OpenMM code with the backbone's topology and positions (N, CA, C; nanometers):
from openmm import Vec3, app, unit

residues = "MET SER ALA THR LEU ILE VAL VAL GLY ILE LEU VAL LEU ALA ALA GLY ALA VAL VAL LEU VAL VAL ASP ALA ARG ARG ARG ALA ALA ARG ARG ARG ALA ARG GLN ALA TRP ALA GLY HIS HIS SER ALA ARG TYR ALA GLU ALA ASP PRO VAL LEU THR GLY GLN TRP ARG TYR GLY VAL PHE THR ARG GLY GLY SER GLY ARG ALA ARG GLU LEU VAL SER HIS GLU HIS GLU GLY SER ARG LEU TYR LEU PHE ASP LEU GLU ARG GLY GLY GLY VAL VAL SER THR VAL LEU ALA LEU GLN ARG PRO THR THR SER ASP THR VAL LEU GLU LEU ARG LEU GLY SER SER ALA ALA SER PRO GLU SER ALA GLY ALA GLU SER LYS GLU THR GLY".split()
positions = [
    Vec3(0.0824, -0.1194, 0.0000),
    Vec3(0.0000, 0.0000, 0.0000),
    Vec3(0.0866, 0.1255, 0.0000),
    Vec3(0.1890, 0.1315, 0.0875),
    Vec3(0.2723, 0.2502, 0.0938),
    Vec3(0.3572, 0.2653, -0.0320),
    Vec3(0.3965, 0.1544, -0.0939),
    Vec3(0.4725, 0.1617, -0.2192),
    Vec3(0.3860, 0.2227, -0.3283),
    Vec3(0.2584, 0.1896, -0.3299),
    Vec3(0.1661, 0.2453, -0.4284),
    Vec3(0.1511, 0.3953, -0.4081),
    Vec3(0.1385, 0.4382, -0.2848),
    Vec3(0.1272, 0.5799, -0.2561),
    Vec3(0.2538, 0.6554, -0.2956),
    Vec3(0.3689, 0.5961, -0.2744),
    Vec3(0.4951, 0.6591, -0.3131),
    Vec3(0.5016, 0.6749, -0.4649),
    Vec3(0.4620, 0.5709, -0.5382),
    Vec3(0.4625, 0.5766, -0.6842),
    Vec3(0.3637, 0.6826, -0.7338),
    Vec3(0.2455, 0.6872, -0.6749),
    Vec3(0.1462, 0.7880, -0.7131),
    Vec3(0.1996, 0.9282, -0.6826),
    Vec3(0.2623, 0.9451, -0.5682),
    Vec3(0.3205, 1.0739, -0.5318),
    Vec3(0.4282, 1.1174, -0.6297),
    Vec3(0.5128, 1.0251, -0.6714),
    Vec3(0.6179, 1.0562, -0.7692),
    Vec3(0.5567, 1.0943, -0.9033),
    Vec3(0.4521, 1.0234, -0.9445),
    Vec3(0.3854, 1.0554, -1.0712),
    Vec3(0.3206, 1.1934, -1.0670),
    Vec3(0.2561, 1.2271, -0.9558),
    Vec3(0.1937, 1.3581, -0.9411),
    Vec3(0.3001, 1.4678, -0.9411),
    Vec3(0.4092, 1.4440, -0.8729),
    Vec3(0.5197, 1.5396, -0.8703),
    Vec3(0.5777, 1.5601, -1.0108),
    Vec3(0.5957, 1.4520, -1.0848),
    Vec3(0.6474, 1.4614, -1.2220),
    Vec3(0.5496, 1.5376, -1.3115),
    Vec3(0.4199, 1.5097, -1.2974),
    Vec3(0.3194, 1.5808, -1.3774),
    Vec3(0.3204, 1.7297, -1.3450),
    Vec3(0.3331, 1.7646, -1.2177),
    Vec3(0.3411, 1.9052, -1.1783),
    Vec3(0.4628, 1.9738, -1.2376),
    Vec3(0.5760, 1.9055, -1.2377),
    Vec3(0.6979, 1.9621, -1.2961),
    Vec3(0.6801, 1.9857, -1.4458),
    Vec3(0.6161, 1.8943, -1.5150),
    Vec3(0.5909, 1.9102, -1.6586),
    Vec3(0.5017, 2.0311, -1.6840),
    Vec3(0.3980, 2.0486, -1.6053),
    Vec3(0.3080, 2.1629, -1.6206),
    Vec3(0.3838, 2.2935, -1.5987),
    Vec3(0.4694, 2.2991, -1.4979),
    Vec3(0.5483, 2.4196, -1.4720),
    Vec3(0.6425, 2.4517, -1.5876),
    Vec3(0.7067, 2.3520, -1.6440),
    Vec3(0.7983, 2.3737, -1.7566),
    Vec3(0.7219, 2.4229, -1.8789),
    Vec3(0.6090, 2.3616, -1.9090),
    Vec3(0.5283, 2.4033, -2.0248),
    Vec3(0.4798, 2.5470, -2.0072),
    Vec3(0.4341, 2.5823, -1.8865),
    Vec3(0.3871, 2.7179, -1.8599),
    Vec3(0.5000, 2.8196, -1.8749),
    Vec3(0.6180, 2.7883, -1.8236),
    Vec3(0.7322, 2.8791, -1.8348),
    Vec3(0.7713, 2.8999, -1.9805),
    Vec3(0.7690, 2.7951, -2.0594),
    Vec3(0.8015, 2.8086, -2.2022),
    Vec3(0.6979, 2.8929, -2.2750),
    Vec3(0.5717, 2.8764, -2.2404),
    Vec3(0.4651, 2.9542, -2.3039),
    Vec3(0.4805, 3.1032, -2.2721),
    Vec3(0.5105, 3.1351, -2.1457),
    Vec3(0.5318, 3.2750, -2.1069),
    Vec3(0.6541, 3.3339, -2.1766),
    Vec3(0.7609, 3.2554, -2.1877),
    Vec3(0.8816, 3.3030, -2.2560),
    Vec3(0.8537, 3.3286, -2.4033),
    Vec3(0.7748, 3.2439, -2.4661),
    Vec3(0.7403, 3.2639, -2.6073),
    Vec3(0.6560, 3.3893, -2.6246),
    Vec3(0.5619, 3.4131, -2.5348),
    Vec3(0.4787, 3.5336, -2.5417),
    Vec3(0.5648, 3.6584, -2.5227),
    Vec3(0.6608, 3.6524, -2.4289),
    Vec3(0.7515, 3.7643, -2.4049),
    Vec3(0.8349, 3.7936, -2.5293),
    Vec3(0.8906, 3.6894, -2.5911),
    Vec3(0.9713, 3.7087, -2.7122),
    Vec3(0.8885, 3.7675, -2.8257),
    Vec3(0.7647, 3.7234, -2.8392),
    Vec3(0.6775, 3.7750, -2.9459),
    Vec3(0.6473, 3.9228, -2.9242),
    Vec3(0.6200, 3.9607, -2.8004),
    Vec3(0.5907, 4.1012, -2.7733),
    Vec3(0.7160, 4.1877, -2.7894),
    Vec3(0.8318, 4.1372, -2.7519),
    Vec3(0.9572, 4.2103, -2.7722),
    Vec3(0.9834, 4.2304, -2.9213),
    Vec3(0.9608, 4.1273, -3.0013),
    Vec3(0.9809, 4.1374, -3.1461),
    Vec3(0.8834, 4.2380, -3.2067),
    Vec3(0.7582, 4.2342, -3.1613),
    Vec3(0.6578, 4.3289, -3.2123),
    Vec3(0.6987, 4.4715, -3.1786),
    Vec3(0.7472, 4.4937, -3.0566),
    Vec3(0.7917, 4.6273, -3.0158),
    Vec3(0.9087, 4.6729, -3.1027),
    Vec3(1.0040, 4.5856, -3.1259),
    Vec3(1.1182, 4.6205, -3.2091),
    Vec3(1.0786, 4.6525, -3.3517),
    Vec3(0.9837, 4.5782, -3.4043),
    Vec3(0.9370, 4.5996, -3.5411),
    Vec3(0.8650, 4.7339, -3.5563),
    Vec3(0.8023, 4.7818, -3.4493),
    Vec3(0.7262, 4.9069, -3.4543),
    Vec3(0.7991, 5.0237, -3.3864),
    Vec3(0.9284, 5.0098, -3.3669),
    Vec3(1.0110, 5.1146, -3.3042),
    Vec3(0.9560, 5.1584, -3.1680),
    Vec3(0.9071, 5.0627, -3.0932),
    Vec3(0.8510, 5.0891, -2.9606),
    Vec3(0.9464, 5.0361, -2.8540),
    Vec3(0.9224, 5.0777, -2.7307),
    Vec3(1.0029, 5.0303, -2.6184),
    Vec3(0.9338, 4.9126, -2.5513),
    Vec3(1.0137, 4.8203, -2.5009),
    Vec3(0.9623, 4.7046, -2.4292),
    Vec3(1.0184, 4.7052, -2.2869),
    Vec3(0.9341, 4.6749, -2.1904),
    Vec3(0.9780, 4.6577, -2.0512),
    Vec3(0.9065, 4.5356, -1.9949),
    Vec3(0.9772, 4.4601, -1.9150),
    Vec3(0.9175, 4.3391, -1.8584),
    Vec3(0.8054, 4.3712, -1.7604),
    Vec3(0.8195, 4.4799, -1.6830),
    Vec3(0.7165, 4.5148, -1.5841),
    Vec3(0.7233, 4.6629, -1.5490),
    Vec3(0.6086, 4.7152, -1.5054),
    Vec3(0.6002, 4.8526, -1.4538),
    Vec3(0.4922, 4.8545, -1.3464),
    Vec3(0.5310, 4.8688, -1.2188),
    Vec3(0.4330, 4.8639, -1.1108),
    Vec3(0.3552, 4.9944, -1.0923),
    Vec3(0.3966, 5.1033, -1.1562),
    Vec3(0.3369, 5.2344, -1.1334),
    Vec3(0.2389, 5.2746, -1.2436),
    Vec3(0.2632, 5.2343, -1.3643),
    Vec3(0.1865, 5.2786, -1.4811),
    Vec3(0.0357, 5.2602, -1.4655),
    Vec3(-0.0077, 5.1487, -1.4153),
    Vec3(-0.1511, 5.1192, -1.4101),
    Vec3(-0.2285, 5.2095, -1.3151),
    Vec3(-0.1605, 5.2777, -1.2234),
    Vec3(-0.2267, 5.3693, -1.1319),
    Vec3(-0.2732, 5.4981, -1.1988),
    Vec3(-0.2404, 5.5190, -1.3266),
    Vec3(-0.2770, 5.6417, -1.3965),
    Vec3(-0.4206, 5.6405, -1.4494),
    Vec3(-0.4812, 5.5233, -1.4605),
    Vec3(-0.6159, 5.5148, -1.5170),
    Vec3(-0.7189, 5.4860, -1.4090),
    Vec3(-0.8449, 5.5313, -1.4324),
    Vec3(-0.9500, 5.5183, -1.3310),
    Vec3(-1.0721, 5.4395, -1.3774),
    Vec3(-1.0802, 5.4012, -1.5008),
    Vec3(-1.2016, 5.3382, -1.5517),
    Vec3(-1.1787, 5.1939, -1.5914),
    Vec3(-1.2891, 5.1265, -1.6226),
    Vec3(-1.2833, 4.9922, -1.6779),
    Vec3(-1.2193, 4.8908, -1.5861),
    Vec3(-1.1289, 4.8141, -1.6404),
    Vec3(-1.0658, 4.7052, -1.5677),
    Vec3(-0.9859, 4.7545, -1.4470),
    Vec3(-0.9490, 4.8814, -1.4449),
    Vec3(-0.8719, 4.9363, -1.3333),
    Vec3(-0.9592, 4.9646, -1.2112),
    Vec3(-1.0904, 4.9614, -1.2247),
    Vec3(-1.1797, 4.9873, -1.1118),
    Vec3(-1.2041, 4.8634, -1.0275),
    Vec3(-1.1734, 4.7480, -1.0809),
    Vec3(-1.1999, 4.6223, -1.0108),
    Vec3(-1.0703, 4.5625, -0.9563),
    Vec3(-1.0549, 4.5568, -0.8279),
    Vec3(-0.9426, 4.4872, -0.7673),
    Vec3(-0.8131, 4.5650, -0.7584),
    Vec3(-0.8177, 4.6958, -0.7717),
    Vec3(-0.6949, 4.7750, -0.7617),
    Vec3(-0.6258, 4.7905, -0.8952),
    Vec3(-0.5223, 4.8730, -0.8958),
    Vec3(-0.4573, 4.9058, -1.0222),
    Vec3(-0.3726, 4.7923, -1.0774),
    Vec3(-0.3153, 4.7089, -0.9926),
    Vec3(-0.2354, 4.5980, -1.0405),
    Vec3(-0.0993, 4.6412, -1.0919),
    Vec3(-0.0445, 4.5614, -1.1814),
    Vec3(0.0907, 4.5832, -1.2328),
    Vec3(0.0927, 4.5534, -1.3826),
    Vec3(0.1617, 4.6362, -1.4586),
    Vec3(0.1756, 4.6160, -1.6029),
    Vec3(0.2894, 4.5177, -1.6286),
    Vec3(0.2619, 4.4112, -1.7035),
    Vec3(0.3622, 4.3108, -1.7400),
    Vec3(0.3733, 4.3079, -1.8920),
    Vec3(0.4928, 4.2747, -1.9417),
    Vec3(0.5158, 4.2651, -2.0862),
    Vec3(0.4718, 4.3943, -2.1550),
    Vec3(0.5221, 4.5070, -2.1073),
    Vec3(0.4792, 4.6399, -2.1496),
    Vec3(0.5479, 4.6852, -2.2777),
    Vec3(0.4677, 4.7276, -2.3739),
    Vec3(0.5174, 4.7914, -2.4957),
    Vec3(0.4637, 4.9341, -2.4941),
    Vec3(0.5521, 5.0323, -2.5121),
    Vec3(0.5083, 5.1716, -2.5154),
    Vec3(0.5671, 5.2392, -2.6383),
    Vec3(0.4887, 5.3310, -2.6932),
    Vec3(0.5298, 5.3993, -2.8156),
    Vec3(0.4716, 5.5402, -2.8139),
    Vec3(0.5508, 5.6370, -2.8551),
    Vec3(0.5031, 5.7744, -2.8625),
    Vec3(0.4915, 5.8152, -3.0085),
    Vec3(0.3770, 5.8790, -3.0400),
    Vec3(0.3526, 5.9242, -3.1769),
    Vec3(0.2742, 6.0547, -3.1729),
    Vec3(0.3315, 6.1580, -3.2272),
    Vec3(0.2675, 6.2898, -3.2352),
    Vec3(0.2133, 6.3372, -3.1007),
    Vec3(0.2915, 6.3179, -2.9958),
    Vec3(0.2531, 6.3658, -2.8632),
    Vec3(0.1636, 6.2715, -2.7851),
    Vec3(0.1089, 6.1706, -2.8479),
    Vec3(0.0270, 6.0720, -2.7773),
    Vec3(0.1129, 5.9512, -2.7435),
    Vec3(0.0791, 5.8858, -2.6350),
    Vec3(0.1548, 5.7695, -2.5903),
    Vec3(0.0629, 5.6475, -2.5914),
    Vec3(0.1099, 5.5409, -2.6535),
    Vec3(0.0345, 5.4165, -2.6638),
    Vec3(0.0996, 5.3130, -2.5728),
    Vec3(0.0166, 5.2412, -2.4975),
    Vec3(0.0654, 5.1355, -2.4086),
    Vec3(-0.0091, 5.0064, -2.4395),
    Vec3(0.0640, 4.8983, -2.4479),
    Vec3(0.0074, 4.7646, -2.4616),
    Vec3(0.0708, 4.6797, -2.3523),
    Vec3(-0.0115, 4.6194, -2.2667),
    Vec3(0.0448, 4.5392, -2.1575),
    Vec3(-0.0583, 4.4411, -2.1040),
    Vec3(-0.0068, 4.3433, -2.0329),
    Vec3(-0.0912, 4.2498, -1.9596),
    Vec3(-0.1065, 4.3049, -1.8193),
    Vec3(-0.2295, 4.3151, -1.7712),
    Vec3(-0.2567, 4.3631, -1.6358),
    Vec3(-0.2523, 4.2430, -1.5421),
    Vec3(-0.1635, 4.2506, -1.4441),
    Vec3(-0.1435, 4.1411, -1.3503),
    Vec3(-0.1905, 4.1822, -1.2113),
    Vec3(-0.2678, 4.0941, -1.1509),
    Vec3(-0.3108, 4.1105, -1.0114),
    Vec3(-0.3016, 3.9758, -0.9433),
    Vec3(-0.2519, 3.9770, -0.8215),
    Vec3(-0.2454, 3.8524, -0.7444),
    Vec3(-0.1617, 3.7445, -0.8108),
    Vec3(-0.0601, 3.7835, -0.8869),
    Vec3(0.0281, 3.6862, -0.9505),
    Vec3(-0.0224, 3.6302, -1.0815),
    Vec3(-0.1401, 3.6755, -1.1289),
    Vec3(-0.1937, 3.6249, -1.2550),
    Vec3(-0.2409, 3.7370, -1.3461),
    Vec3(-0.2400, 3.7119, -1.4753),
    Vec3(-0.2848, 3.8107, -1.5732),
    Vec3(-0.4371, 3.8087, -1.5778),
    Vec3(-0.4994, 3.9255, -1.5575),
    Vec3(-0.6448, 3.9346, -1.5580),
    Vec3(-0.6979, 3.9963, -1.6870),
    Vec3(-0.6129, 4.0678, -1.7606),
    Vec3(-0.6598, 4.1347, -1.8809),
    Vec3(-0.5407, 4.1836, -1.9632),
    Vec3(-0.5615, 4.1977, -2.0921),
    Vec3(-0.4642, 4.2638, -2.1786),
    Vec3(-0.5207, 4.4009, -2.2108),
    Vec3(-0.4394, 4.5043, -2.1931),
    Vec3(-0.4859, 4.6423, -2.2052),
    Vec3(-0.4111, 4.7128, -2.3180),
    Vec3(-0.4858, 4.7857, -2.3976),
    Vec3(-0.4306, 4.8771, -2.4968),
    Vec3(-0.4826, 5.0147, -2.4590),
    Vec3(-0.3924, 5.1040, -2.4165),
    Vec3(-0.4335, 5.2351, -2.3664),
    Vec3(-0.3636, 5.3445, -2.4454),
    Vec3(-0.4345, 5.4542, -2.4652),
    Vec3(-0.3814, 5.5703, -2.5349),
    Vec3(-0.3859, 5.6885, -2.4398),
    Vec3(-0.2729, 5.7523, -2.4218),
    Vec3(-0.2638, 5.8684, -2.3341),
    Vec3(-0.2346, 5.9888, -2.4224),
    Vec3(-0.3300, 6.0814, -2.4282),
    Vec3(-0.3168, 6.1994, -2.5127),
    Vec3(-0.2568, 6.3149, -2.4347),
    Vec3(-0.1943, 6.4116, -2.5049),
    Vec3(-0.1328, 6.5243, -2.4350),
    Vec3(-0.2351, 6.6232, -2.3784),
    Vec3(-0.3577, 6.6197, -2.4279),
    Vec3(-0.4622, 6.7083, -2.3773),
    Vec3(-0.5644, 6.6262, -2.3006),
    Vec3(-0.6316, 6.6905, -2.2053),
    Vec3(-0.7321, 6.6188, -2.1277),
    Vec3(-0.8618, 6.6072, -2.2070),
    Vec3(-0.9379, 6.5048, -2.1723),
    Vec3(-1.0645, 6.4788, -2.2402),
    Vec3(-1.1574, 6.4076, -2.1426),
    Vec3(-1.2865, 6.4382, -2.1520),
    Vec3(-1.3855, 6.3698, -2.0680),
    Vec3(-1.4358, 6.2409, -2.1318),
    Vec3(-1.3867, 6.2085, -2.2495),
    Vec3(-1.4336, 6.0916, -2.3219),
    Vec3(-1.3603, 5.9662, -2.2762),
    Vec3(-1.4379, 5.8630, -2.2462),
    Vec3(-1.3832, 5.7325, -2.2108),
    Vec3(-1.4374, 5.6329, -2.3114),
    Vec3(-1.3496, 5.5620, -2.3777),
    Vec3(-1.3892, 5.4595, -2.4739),
    Vec3(-1.3347, 5.3274, -2.4233),
    Vec3(-1.4240, 5.2360, -2.3957),
    Vec3(-1.3827, 5.1064, -2.3453),
    Vec3(-1.4498, 4.9992, -2.4294),
    Vec3(-1.3693, 4.9109, -2.4856),
    Vec3(-1.4207, 4.8012, -2.5668),
    Vec3(-1.3896, 4.6705, -2.4965),
    Vec3(-1.4867, 4.5812, -2.4923),
    Vec3(-1.4668, 4.4528, -2.4272),
    Vec3(-1.5557, 4.3495, -2.4932),
    Vec3(-1.5252, 4.2241, -2.4701),
    Vec3(-1.6070, 4.1166, -2.5222),
    Vec3(-1.7452, 4.1217, -2.4596),
    Vec3(-1.8445, 4.0745, -2.5298),
    Vec3(-1.9810, 4.0735, -2.4776),
    Vec3(-1.9952, 3.9894, -2.3530),
    Vec3(-1.9054, 3.8940, -2.3325),
    Vec3(-1.9129, 3.8085, -2.2146),
    Vec3(-1.8593, 3.8766, -2.0895),
    Vec3(-1.7979, 3.9954, -2.1040),
    Vec3(-1.7425, 4.0679, -1.9893),
    Vec3(-1.8421, 4.1724, -1.9426),
    Vec3(-1.8684, 4.1732, -1.8136),
    Vec3(-1.9608, 4.2720, -1.7580),
    Vec3(-1.8898, 4.4051, -1.7406),
    Vec3(-1.9575, 4.5145, -1.7740),
    Vec3(-1.9001, 4.6481, -1.7557),
    Vec3(-1.9016, 4.6835, -1.6079),
    Vec3(-1.7987, 4.7547, -1.5657),
    Vec3(-1.7935, 4.7991, -1.4271),
    Vec3(-1.8935, 4.9126, -1.4077),
    Vec3(-1.9431, 4.9354, -1.2854),
    Vec3(-2.0366, 5.0452, -1.2607),
    Vec3(-1.9783, 5.1807, -1.2996),
    Vec3(-1.8472, 5.1981, -1.2772),
    Vec3(-1.7842, 5.3260, -1.3090),
    Vec3(-1.7836, 5.3509, -1.4595),
    Vec3(-1.7493, 5.2470, -1.5379),
    Vec3(-1.7448, 5.2669, -1.6823),
    Vec3(-1.8857, 5.2779, -1.7391),
    Vec3(-1.9826, 5.2090, -1.6797),
    Vec3(-2.1214, 5.2226, -1.7259),
    Vec3(-2.1701, 5.3645, -1.7038),
    Vec3(-2.1335, 5.4240, -1.5896),
    Vec3(-2.1700, 5.5623, -1.5631),
    Vec3(-2.1053, 5.6573, -1.6607),
    Vec3(-1.9793, 5.6311, -1.6952),
    Vec3(-1.9084, 5.7172, -1.7908),
    Vec3(-1.9725, 5.7067, -1.9285),
    Vec3(-2.0143, 5.5838, -1.9675),
    Vec3(-2.0770, 5.5660, -2.0979),
    Vec3(-2.2099, 5.6424, -2.1034),
    Vec3(-2.2881, 5.6345, -1.9948),
    Vec3(-2.4185, 5.7017, -1.9979),
    Vec3(-2.4016, 5.8529, -1.9982),
    Vec3(-2.2970, 5.9060, -1.9314),
    Vec3(-2.2738, 6.0494, -1.9349),
    Vec3(-2.2342, 6.0945, -2.0746),
    Vec3(-2.1583, 6.0133, -2.1442),
    Vec3(-2.1103, 6.0511, -2.2762),
    Vec3(-2.2227, 6.0454, -2.3803),
    Vec3(-2.3112, 5.9472, -2.3693),
    Vec3(-2.4140, 5.9306, -2.4696),
    Vec3(-2.5407, 6.0089, -2.4372),
    Vec3(-2.5581, 6.0461, -2.3120),
    Vec3(-2.6844, 6.1025, -2.2707),
    Vec3(-2.6799, 6.2460, -2.2516),
] * unit.nanometer
topology = app.Topology()
chain = topology.addChain("A")
for resn in residues:
    res = topology.addResidue(resn, chain)
    for name in ("N", "CA", "C"):
        topology.addAtom(name, app.Element.getBySymbol(name[0]), res)
C-alpha cells in the first residue's frame, strides 16, 4: 500500500513539474513575441512597470486595484503615448490592455470589451454620461 502511494506521489510530482515547464516556455514565447513586435514598430519594451496602471480610473482598473503592467510595450507618436500590456493582479494576468494617453485632457472614455465581460459600474456611468 505505501509503495503504491509513493509511486502515485512521484507521478503527481512529475506531472506538476511538466506543467510548470510548459507554462514557463509559453510565457517566454509570449515575451519574445511582444519584444519582437515592439522592435518591429520602433517601440520600447519593458518586462514590468508597477506604477503605470495607477494612472487610469475606468474599466478594468476599477476592479481589484490598479495591479501591475507586465510585458509592457510603449510607443510615442505625435505627442500621444500608446501602451500595450498584460494587467497582472495577485500573480496572474487578468486582462490585456491597450491604452492611449493623449497630451490634452478629455472627458471621453472609450472602453471596448467582449460581450461576455460585464461592464464595471464606473465605466457604465461614464458611458451614460457621454451618450446622454
